[in-house]
C-alpha positions as CSV (number, residue, x, y, z in Angstrom):
1,X,0.0,0.0,0.0
2,X,2.2,2.8,-1.3
3,X,-0.5,5.5,-1.3
4,X,-0.1,8.2,1.2
5,X,-2.3,7.5,4.2
6,X,-4.8,9.8,5.7
7,X,-3.8,9.9,9.4
8,X,-6.1,12.3,11.3
9,X,-5.4,10.9,14.8
10,X,-1.8,9.6,14.3
11,X,-2.2,6.0,15.4
12,X,1.4,4.7,14.8
13,X,2.1,2.4,17.7
14,X,1.7,-0.8,15.6
15,X,4.0,0.8,12.9
16,X,6.5,1.4,15.7
17,X,6.3,-2.3,16.8
18,X,7.3,-3.4,13.3
19,X,9.6,-0.4,12.8
20,X,8.0,0.5,9.4
21,X,6.7,3.9,8.2
22,X,3.0,4.6,7.9
23,X,3.4,4.5,4.1
24,X,4.8,1.0,4.1
25,X,3.5,-1.4,1.5
26,X,2.1,-4.8,2.3
27,X,5.3,-6.6,1.2
28,X,7.4,-4.4,3.5
29,X,5.2,-5.2,6.4
30,X,5.3,-8.9,5.6
31,X,9.1,-9.0,5.3
32,X,9.6,-7.0,8.5
33,X,7.2,-9.4,10.4
34,X,9.1,-12.5,9.2
35,X,12.4,-11.0,10.2
36,X,11.1,-10.2,13.7
37,X,9.4,-13.5,14.1
38,X,12.7,-15.4,13.5
39,X,14.2,-13.4,16.3
40,X,11.4,-13.4,18.9
41,X,9.6,-16.7,18.3
42,X,9.5,-18.5,21.7
43,X,10.6,-21.8,20.0
44,X,13.8,-20.1,18.8
45,X,14.9,-19.3,22.3
46,X,17.6,-21.5,23.8
47,X,17.6,-20.0,27.3
48,X,14.7,-20.4,29.6
49,X,15.0,-16.9,31.1
50,X,14.4,-15.2,27.7
51,X,11.4,-17.3,26.6
52,X,8.9,-15.3,28.6
53,X,10.2,-12.0,27.3
54,X,10.3,-13.3,23.8
55,X,6.7,-14.6,24.1
56,X,5.5,-11.1,25.1
57,X,7.3,-9.4,22.3
58,X,6.2,-12.0,19.8
59,X,2.5,-11.6,20.7
60,X,2.9,-7.8,20.3
61,X,4.5,-8.3,16.9
62,X,1.9,-10.8,15.8
63,X,-1.0,-8.4,16.9
64,X,0.6,-5.5,14.9
65,X,1.0,-7.7,11.8
66,X,-2.6,-9.0,12.0
67,X,-3.9,-5.4,11.9
68,X,-1.5,-3.9,9.4
69,X,-1.6,-6.8,7.0
70,X,-5.4,-6.6,6.7
71,X,-6.3,-3.6,4.5
72,X,-9.6,-3.0,6.1
73,X,-8.3,-3.2,9.7
74,X,-5.4,-1.0,8.8
75,X,-7.8,1.7,7.6
76,X,-9.8,1.4,10.8
77,X,-6.6,1.6,12.9
78,X,-5.3,4.6,11.0
79,X,-8.5,6.5,11.3
80,X,-9.9,5.6,14.7
81,X,-7.2,4.0,16.7
82,X,-6.8,0.6,18.4
83,X,-10.1,0.8,20.4
84,X,-12.1,0.9,17.2
85,X,-10.7,-2.6,16.3
86,X,-13.1,-4.0,18.9
87,X,-16.1,-2.7,17.0
88,X,-18.2,-5.3,15.1
89,X,-18.0,-3.7,11.7
90,X,-20.4,-4.8,8.9
91,X,-19.1,-7.6,6.8
92,X,-20.1,-5.9,3.5
93,X,-17.8,-3.0,4.4
94,X,-14.7,-5.1,3.5
95,X,-15.8,-5.4,-0.1
96,X,-16.1,-1.7,-0.7
97,X,-13.5,0.6,-2.1
98,X,-10.9,2.5,0.0
99,X,-12.7,5.8,-0.4
100,X,-16.1,4.3,0.6
101,X,-14.5,2.7,3.7
102,X,-12.9,6.0,4.7
103,X,-16.2,7.9,4.2
104,X,-17.9,5.3,6.4
105,X,-15.3,5.6,9.1
106,X,-15.5,9.4,9.0
107,X,-19.3,9.2,9.6
108,X,-18.8,6.7,12.3
109,X,-16.3,9.0,14.1
110,X,-18.7,11.9,13.9
111,X,-21.6,9.8,15.2
112,X,-19.4,8.4,18.0
113,X,-18.3,11.9,19.1
114,X,-21.9,13.0,19.2
115,X,-22.8,9.9,21.4
116,X,-19.9,10.6,23.8
117,X,-21.0,14.3,24.1
118,X,-24.6,13.3,24.6
119,X,-23.8,10.8,27.3
120,X,-21.6,13.3,29.1
121,X,-24.2,16.0,29.8
122,X,-27.3,15.0,27.7
123,X,-28.2,18.4,26.3
124,X,-31.8,19.0,25.4
125,X,-33.2,22.1,23.9
126,X,-36.6,23.4,22.7
127,X,-37.4,26.6,20.9
128,X,-41.1,27.5,20.5
129,X,-42.1,30.4,18.2
130,X,-45.9,30.9,18.0
131,X,-47.2,33.0,15.1
132,X,-50.7,34.5,14.8
133,X,-51.5,34.6,11.1
134,X,-55.3,34.8,11.4
135,X,-55.5,38.1,9.6
136,X,-54.2,36.4,6.4
137,X,-57.1,34.0,6.2
138,X,-59.9,36.0,7.8
139,X,-63.0,36.5,5.9
140,X,-63.6,40.1,4.6
141,X,-66.8,40.2,6.7
142,X,-64.7,39.8,9.8
143,X,-62.3,42.7,9.0
144,X,-62.7,46.4,8.8
145,X,-62.8,47.8,5.3
146,X,-59.4,49.4,5.7
147,X,-57.9,46.0,6.9
148,X,-58.8,44.0,3.8
149,X,-55.8,44.8,1.7
150,X,-53.0,42.2,1.2
151,X,-50.3,44.4,2.8
152,X,-52.5,45.2,5.7
153,X,-53.2,41.5,6.3
154,X,-49.5,40.8,6.3
155,X,-48.8,43.6,8.8
156,X,-51.3,41.9,11.1
157,X,-49.1,38.8,11.4
158,X,-47.3,38.9,14.8
159,X,-45.3,36.6,17.1
160,X,-47.8,35.5,19.8
161,X,-45.4,33.3,21.7
162,X,-41.6,32.8,22.0
163,X,-40.0,30.5,24.5
164,X,-36.6,28.8,24.9
165,X,-36.1,25.8,27.1
166,X,-32.7,24.1,27.6
167,X,-31.5,21.4,30.0
168,X,-28.4,19.4,30.8
169,X,-28.2,16.3,32.9
170,X,-25.2,14.8,34.7
171,X,-25.3,11.2,35.8
172,X,-23.7,11.2,39.3
173,X,-23.8,7.4,39.8
174,X,-25.9,4.4,38.7
175,X,-28.9,5.5,40.7
176,X,-28.7,9.3,40.9
177,X,-28.7,12.0,38.2
178,X,-28.8,15.8,38.4
179,X,-30.6,18.0,35.8
180,X,-30.5,21.8,35.3
181,X,-33.2,23.5,33.2
182,X,-33.6,27.1,32.1
183,X,-36.8,28.5,30.6
184,X,-37.2,31.9,29.0
185,X,-40.5,33.1,27.5
186,X,-41.8,36.1,25.7
187,X,-45.5,36.7,25.6
188,X,-47.6,39.1,23.4
189,X,-45.7,42.0,22.1
190,X,-42.5,40.7,23.7
191,X,-43.5,41.1,27.3
192,X,-41.5,39.1,29.7
193,X,-43.6,36.4,31.4
194,X,-43.4,35.4,35.0
195,X,-42.9,31.8,34.0
196,X,-39.2,32.4,33.2
197,X,-37.2,30.4,35.6
198,X,-34.1,28.3,36.4
199,X,-34.8,24.8,37.7
200,X,-32.8,22.0,39.3
201,X,-33.9,18.4,39.4
202,X,-32.4,15.5,41.3
203,X,-33.6,12.0,40.7
204,X,-32.7,8.9,42.7
205,X,-33.6,5.3,41.9
206,X,-33.8,3.6,45.2
207,X,-34.6,0.2,43.6
208,X,-35.7,-1.0,40.1
209,X,-39.3,-0.2,41.2
210,X,-39.1,2.9,43.4
211,X,-37.8,6.3,42.4
212,X,-38.0,9.8,43.9
213,X,-37.6,13.1,42.1
214,X,-37.5,16.7,43.4
215,X,-37.5,19.9,41.3
216,X,-36.8,23.4,42.7
217,X,-37.4,26.7,40.8
218,X,-34.7,29.1,41.8
219,X,-36.5,32.3,40.7
220,X,-39.9,33.6,41.7
221,X,-42.3,32.1,42.6
222,X,-39.8,29.4,44.0
223,X,-42.1,26.5,43.2
224,X,-41.0,23.1,44.5
225,X,-42.2,19.8,42.9
226,X,-41.8,16.5,44.5
227,X,-42.6,13.2,42.8
228,X,-42.5,9.6,43.9
229,X,-43.1,6.6,41.5
230,X,-43.4,2.9,41.9
231,X,-43.6,0.5,39.0
232,X,-43.7,-3.3,38.6
233,X,-44.6,-5.5,35.7
234,X,-48.3,-4.7,35.9
235,X,-48.8,-1.6,38.0
236,X,-47.6,2.0,38.1
237,X,-48.2,4.4,41.0
238,X,-47.2,8.1,40.8
239,X,-47.6,10.8,43.4
240,X,-46.8,14.4,42.6
241,X,-46.9,17.5,45.0
242,X,-46.5,21.2,44.0
243,X,-46.0,23.8,46.7
244,X,-44.4,27.2,47.3
245,X,-42.5,27.2,50.6
246,X,-43.3,30.8,51.4
247,X,-47.1,30.1,51.2
248,X,-47.0,26.7,52.9
249,X,-49.2,27.8,55.8
250,X,-51.7,29.7,53.6
251,X,-52.2,27.3,50.7
252,X,-52.1,23.5,50.9
253,X,-50.0,21.9,48.2
254,X,-51.5,20.9,44.9
255,X,-51.4,17.1,44.6
256,X,-51.8,14.6,41.8
257,X,-52.1,10.9,42.4
258,X,-52.3,8.5,39.4
259,X,-52.5,4.7,39.2
260,X,-52.3,2.5,36.1
261,X,-52.6,-1.2,35.8
262,X,-52.3,-3.8,33.0
263,X,-55.8,-5.1,32.6
264,X,-55.3,-8.5,30.9
265,X,-52.5,-11.0,31.2
266,X,-52.1,-11.7,27.5
267,X,-52.6,-8.2,26.2
268,X,-51.0,-4.8,26.7
269,X,-54.2,-2.9,27.5
270,X,-53.6,-0.5,30.4
271,X,-56.2,1.3,32.5
272,X,-55.3,4.4,34.5
273,X,-57.0,6.8,36.9
274,X,-55.7,10.2,38.2
275,X,-57.0,12.5,40.8
276,X,-55.7,16.1,41.1
277,X,-56.3,18.4,44.0
278,X,-55.7,22.2,43.8
279,X,-56.5,24.8,46.4
280,X,-57.2,27.4,43.6
281,X,-59.6,25.2,41.6
282,X,-62.1,22.3,42.1
283,X,-59.5,19.7,41.0
284,X,-60.2,16.9,38.5
285,X,-60.6,13.2,38.1
286,X,-59.4,11.4,35.0
287,X,-59.9,7.8,33.7
288,X,-58.2,6.4,30.6
289,X,-57.8,3.1,28.8
290,X,-54.8,2.6,26.5
291,X,-54.1,-0.4,24.3
292,X,-51.1,-0.9,22.0
293,X,-51.3,-3.7,19.4
294,X,-48.2,-4.6,17.5
295,X,-48.6,-6.2,14.0
296,X,-46.3,-7.9,11.6
297,X,-47.9,-8.8,8.3
298,X,-44.5,-9.1,6.7
299,X,-43.9,-12.4,8.5
300,X,-45.7,-15.6,8.2
301,X,-45.8,-16.0,12.0
302,X,-48.4,-13.1,12.1
303,X,-51.3,-15.4,11.3
304,X,-50.2,-17.9,14.0
305,X,-48.5,-16.5,17.0
306,X,-50.2,-13.5,18.6
307,X,-48.1,-13.5,21.7
308,X,-44.9,-13.7,19.6
309,X,-46.0,-10.6,17.7
310,X,-46.4,-8.8,20.9
311,X,-42.6,-9.3,21.6
312,X,-41.5,-9.3,18.0
313,X,-38.0,-7.9,17.0
314,X,-38.5,-5.8,13.9
315,X,-34.8,-5.2,13.2
316,X,-32.6,-7.0,10.7
317,X,-35.6,-8.1,8.6
318,X,-36.4,-7.4,5.0
319,X,-39.9,-6.5,5.9
320,X,-42.7,-5.7,3.4
321,X,-42.3,-4.1,0.0
322,X,-44.7,-1.3,0.8
323,X,-43.4,-0.5,4.2
324,X,-46.8,-0.9,5.8
325,X,-46.3,-4.5,7.0
326,X,-44.8,-4.0,10.5
327,X,-45.8,-1.5,13.1
328,X,-47.9,-0.7,16.2
329,X,-51.6,0.3,16.4
330,X,-52.7,2.1,19.5
331,X,-56.1,3.3,20.7
332,X,-57.1,5.1,23.9
333,X,-60.2,6.6,25.3
334,X,-60.8,8.6,28.5
335,X,-63.0,10.7,30.6
336,X,-62.1,13.9,32.5
337,X,-64.4,15.3,35.3
338,X,-63.5,18.9,36.1
339,X,-66.6,21.1,36.2
340,X,-67.2,23.0,33.0
341,X,-63.9,21.7,31.7
342,X,-65.2,18.1,31.8
343,X,-64.8,16.1,28.5
344,X,-64.5,12.8,26.9
345,X,-61.6,12.1,24.6
346,X,-60.4,9.4,22.3
347,X,-57.2,8.9,20.3
348,X,-56.0,6.5,17.6
349,X,-52.5,6.1,16.2
350,X,-50.6,3.8,13.9
351,X,-46.8,3.6,13.6
352,X,-45.1,2.0,10.6
353,X,-41.7,0.9,11.8
354,X,-40.2,0.2,8.4
355,X,-41.0,3.7,7.2
356,X,-40.4,5.4,10.5
357,X,-43.8,7.0,10.0
358,X,-46.5,7.6,12.6
359,X,-50.1,9.0,12.2
360,X,-52.2,10.1,15.1
361,X,-55.8,11.4,15.3
362,X,-57.6,12.6,18.4
363,X,-61.1,13.9,19.3
364,X,-62.2,15.7,22.4
365,X,-65.8,16.6,23.3
366,X,-66.6,18.8,26.3
367,X,-69.1,21.3,27.7
368,X,-67.2,24.3,26.3
369,X,-65.8,23.0,23.0
370,X,-65.2,20.2,20.6
371,X,-61.8,19.7,19.2
372,X,-59.9,17.3,17.0
373,X,-56.2,16.9,16.1
374,X,-54.4,15.1,13.3
375,X,-50.6,14.5,13.4
376,X,-48.0,12.9,11.1
377,X,-44.5,12.3,12.3
378,X,-41.4,10.9,10.6
379,X,-38.3,9.9,12.6
380,X,-34.9,8.4,12.2
381,X,-31.9,7.9,14.5
382,X,-31.0,11.6,15.0
383,X,-33.9,13.6,13.5
384,X,-37.7,13.9,13.5
385,X,-40.2,16.0,11.5
386,X,-43.8,16.4,12.6
387,X,-46.7,18.3,11.3
388,X,-50.2,18.6,12.8
389,X,-53.4,20.6,12.6
390,X,-55.9,21.1,15.3
391,X,-59.5,22.4,15.0
392,X,-61.6,23.6,17.9
393,X,-64.3,26.3,18.6
394,X,-61.4,28.6,19.1
395,X,-60.1,28.3,15.6
396,X,-57.5,26.4,13.6
397,X,-53.8,25.9,14.5
398,X,-51.1,24.4,12.3
399,X,-48.1,23.1,14.1
400,X,-44.7,22.1,12.7
401,X,-41.9,20.5,14.7
402,X,-38.3,19.7,13.8
403,X,-35.9,17.8,16.0
404,X,-32.2,17.1,15.4
405,X,-29.8,15.7,17.9
406,X,-32.3,16.2,20.7
407,X,-32.7,19.9,19.8
408,X,-36.3,20.8,19.0
409,X,-37.9,23.7,17.1
410,X,-41.6,24.2,17.4
411,X,-43.6,26.5,15.2
412,X,-47.4,26.7,16.0
413,X,-49.2,29.0,13.5
414,X,-52.7,30.3,14.3
415,X,-54.5,30.3,10.9
416,X,-57.9,31.3,12.2
417,X,-59.6,32.3,15.5
418,X,-63.0,31.2,14.3
419,X,-64.3,28.1,12.6
420,X,-63.6,28.2,8.8
421,X,-64.5,25.0,7.0
422,X,-62.8,25.9,3.7
423,X,-59.6,26.6,5.6
424,X,-59.9,23.4,7.6
425,X,-60.4,21.4,4.4
426,X,-57.2,22.8,2.7
427,X,-55.2,22.5,5.9
428,X,-56.0,18.8,5.8
429,X,-55.6,18.2,2.1
430,X,-52.3,20.0,1.4
431,X,-50.2,18.2,4.1
432,X,-51.8,14.9,3.1
433,X,-50.9,15.5,-0.6
434,X,-47.3,16.3,0.4
435,X,-47.2,13.2,2.5
436,X,-48.4,11.0,-0.3
437,X,-45.9,12.5,-2.7
438,X,-43.1,12.0,-0.1
439,X,-44.1,8.4,0.3
440,X,-44.2,7.7,-3.4
441,X,-40.9,9.5,-4.3
442,X,-38.8,9.1,-1.1
443,X,-40.0,6.6,1.5
444,X,-41.1,3.8,-0.8
445,X,-37.9,3.8,-2.9
446,X,-35.9,3.9,0.4
447,X,-37.8,0.9,1.7
448,X,-37.2,-1.0,-1.6
449,X,-33.5,-0.2,-1.5
450,X,-33.3,-1.6,2.1
451,X,-34.9,-4.8,1.0
452,X,-32.6,-5.1,-2.0
453,X,-29.5,-4.6,0.2
454,X,-30.8,-7.2,2.7
455,X,-31.3,-9.9,0.0
456,X,-27.9,-9.0,-1.5
457,X,-26.3,-9.5,1.9
458,X,-28.1,-12.8,2.4
459,X,-26.9,-14.0,-1.0
460,X,-23.3,-13.0,-0.2
461,X,-23.4,-14.7,3.2
462,X,-24.9,-17.8,1.6
463,X,-22.2,-17.8,-1.1
464,X,-19.5,-17.6,1.5
465,X,-20.7,-20.6,3.4
466,X,-22.2,-22.4,0.4
467,X,-19.3,-24.9,-0.2
468,X,-19.6,-26.6,3.2
469,X,-23.4,-26.2,3.4
470,X,-24.0,-27.4,-0.2
471,X,-21.9,-30.5,0.5
472,X,-24.0,-31.3,3.5
473,X,-27.3,-30.7,1.7
474,X,-26.2,-32.7,-1.3
475,X,-25.2,-35.6,0.9
476,X,-28.6,-35.4,2.6
477,X,-30.5,-35.3,-0.7
478,X,-28.5,-38.3,-1.9
479,X,-29.5,-40.2,1.2
480,X,-33.2,-39.4,0.5
481,X,-33.1,-40.0,-3.2
482,X,-33.8,-43.7,-3.1
483,X,-36.7,-43.3,-0.8
484,X,-38.1,-40.5,-3.0
485,X,-37.8,-42.6,-6.1
486,X,-39.6,-45.5,-4.5
487,X,-42.4,-43.2,-3.3
488,X,-42.7,-41.7,-6.8
489,X,-42.9,-45.0,-8.5
490,X,-45.5,-46.3,-6.1
491,X,-47.6,-43.1,-6.4
492,X,-47.4,-43.0,-10.2
493,X,-48.6,-46.6,-10.5
494,X,-51.8,-45.9,-8.6
495,X,-52.4,-42.3,-9.7
496,X,-51.4,-40.9,-6.3
497,X,-49.4,-37.9,-5.1
498,X,-46.3,-37.2,-7.3
499,X,-44.2,-34.1,-6.5
500,X,-43.2,-32.4,-9.8
501,X,-41.2,-29.6,-8.2
502,X,-40.8,-28.0,-4.8
503,X,-38.9,-24.9,-3.8
504,X,-38.3,-23.2,-0.5
505,X,-37.2,-19.6,0.1
506,X,-38.3,-16.0,0.5
507,X,-40.4,-13.9,-1.9
508,X,-40.2,-14.2,-5.6
509,X,-38.0,-11.1,-5.9
510,X,-35.2,-13.1,-4.3
511,X,-34.9,-16.0,-6.6
512,X,-31.2,-16.5,-5.9
513,X,-32.1,-17.5,-2.4
514,X,-34.6,-20.2,-3.4
515,X,-33.5,-23.8,-2.9
516,X,-34.8,-26.9,-4.6
517,X,-36.5,-29.3,-2.2
518,X,-38.3,-31.6,-4.6
519,X,-36.5,-34.8,-3.4
520,X,-37.0,-34.0,0.4
521,X,-40.7,-33.3,-0.1
522,X,-41.2,-36.5,-2.3
523,X,-39.6,-38.5,0.5
524,X,-42.2,-37.2,2.9
525,X,-45.1,-38.7,0.8
526,X,-46.9,-41.5,2.6
527,X,-50.1,-43.1,1.4
528,X,-50.6,-40.3,-1.1
529,X,-50.4,-37.7,1.6
530,X,-47.9,-35.1,2.9
531,X,-48.3,-33.6,6.3
532,X,-45.9,-31.1,7.8
533,X,-47.0,-29.6,11.2
534,X,-47.1,-25.8,11.5
535,X,-46.1,-23.3,14.2
536,X,-42.4,-23.8,13.4
537,X,-40.0,-23.2,10.6
538,X,-39.5,-25.9,7.9
539,X,-35.8,-25.2,7.7
540,X,-35.1,-28.1,10.1
541,X,-36.5,-30.7,7.7
542,X,-33.9,-33.0,6.2
543,X,-32.7,-31.5,2.9
544,X,-34.0,-28.0,3.8
545,X,-32.0,-25.1,5.2
546,X,-32.6,-21.4,5.8
547,X,-31.3,-19.3,2.9
548,X,-32.4,-15.9,4.4
549,X,-32.6,-15.8,8.2
550,X,-35.3,-13.5,9.6
551,X,-37.0,-13.3,6.1
552,X,-40.5,-14.7,5.7
553,X,-40.3,-17.8,3.5
554,X,-42.7,-20.1,1.7
555,X,-42.8,-23.6,0.4
556,X,-44.0,-23.8,-3.3
557,X,-45.1,-27.2,-4.5
558,X,-46.3,-28.3,-7.9
559,X,-47.7,-31.8,-7.9
560,X,-49.9,-34.4,-9.6
561,X,-52.8,-36.1,-7.9
562,X,-55.0,-38.5,-9.8
563,X,-53.1,-37.3,-12.9
564,X,-54.3,-33.7,-12.4
565,X,-52.0,-30.8,-11.8
566,X,-52.0,-28.9,-8.5
567,X,-50.1,-26.0,-7.1
568,X,-49.7,-24.8,-3.5
569,X,-47.8,-21.9,-1.9
570,X,-47.6,-22.4,1.9
571,X,-46.0,-19.8,4.3
572,X,-43.3,-21.1,6.5
573,X,-45.2,-21.3,9.8
574,X,-48.4,-22.7,8.3
575,X,-49.1,-26.5,8.3
576,X,-48.7,-28.3,5.0
577,X,-51.4,-30.7,4.0
578,X,-51.3,-32.3,0.5
579,X,-53.4,-32.9,-1.5
580,X,-56.2,-30.4,-1.2
581,X,-59.0,-29.5,-3.7
582,X,-58.1,-25.8,-3.4
583,X,-54.7,-26.6,-5.0
584,X,-56.2,-27.8,-8.2
585,X,-55.0,-25.9,-11.3
586,X,-57.8,-25.3,-13.8
């Protein structure tokens, strides 16, 4: 390797061990290793007292050679240092070009530095800027004659809210952490609000189930919040108390007690109740039921194992072609009793994991108003984008959120202060149209690319282990061939079940991962029938193997029964029963 090496962190210890420059070629490194091995190999030592020292030096030389003689590990060492050699790098990275490897290592180093910084103080920030743009969309009848011009309407747009919130957290030990939060807000016409404050929070986890938390506001009104929480597998109990020390004798503390419990053993439905007492209001009582329901239509197990779906691992799978196959459905409904503020509410959401896309819709009906909210959110590892619009008797508000590296920007825009059905219609249609276009031109191609890369990786891994695996499968098929021939001859003679062809593998767009299992299936024929139990993979049957782990697979069989052609395609976890009238090919 005679090319000049990019050396941003100057990792040269292994080069020093072999006494070669960082620009040394592979031949130079190999020759130097051989020369040093002759000198320091333990078997070459004649004196016992030097064997231990020679063994230590030889291991160091061998380790340096193993890294520097491997082009990929040498790039990793040069860019990131010795610690990065312990990282389990993707196998496909070795087959890429040097420039592609270096680009990947640069991105990894940036992501790693961000993770280290985040773990150190965990900075979180939120900037909220509310805009009142109701004059832009107000009806002419609702405005004065002089206020109906375009320029006058734009001059009526103003910042109704501006707030900045930032926090940092320091982990003191395994059970205790300390958090500092600052909050600054500007109200109408840039007046400083009394809610500006500096807060400190300490949280201590006494046990895996019990935690205590206390928050103190350092500026007026010096509010103190204390919270205790207890949680086990099925129950959660929270107690929260708000009070101002200076008014302790005049006003009793405001308190909230909430309790939630898992309602059914084999489902995730949770019921919760909460009671709030406040000396300045009549308090409130709330009751809610919340039920998340995972689904995985991209896997054949979906139709068999409900409990397995509840605990499904959705990573490292090809998933569905559309991206809508794997996700989480959630519904909730609740009741709040609080005088004139009493209401009933319901919410429904669906989260498509493969697309990182979530939709949520909520409805609230009360004595004073009826409101509904629709939200769409897209997330990835470091960023999130969300848009929503809410309609109530108070008008229409459009809300945009952008989050990157735990820093969030929120932009709520008041479009109307009164009900406006035309504006509500376009506020729903325009974001929906943008979302559909984004899915068609961005999210769906991205999903298809992920599937393609998964199957390519599976093909490469299969090719790497194919020599040994193919020899074992060929030997197994050879052992089954005599039995299969006898069964076929017997079945042909009486017009029974004859397997013409059988394949096992993932979907049709991964034909290179499909294996021929005609002989193993014919060997399973007994008295003109084949029965393979379900609720388990077929990869364990003699002559079968799994060509694409974690991918949904099917058994495809073309057979004759009573001299008539039949065809069946059976998902992996579904029982196989041959023959069946439904399989008849017309």
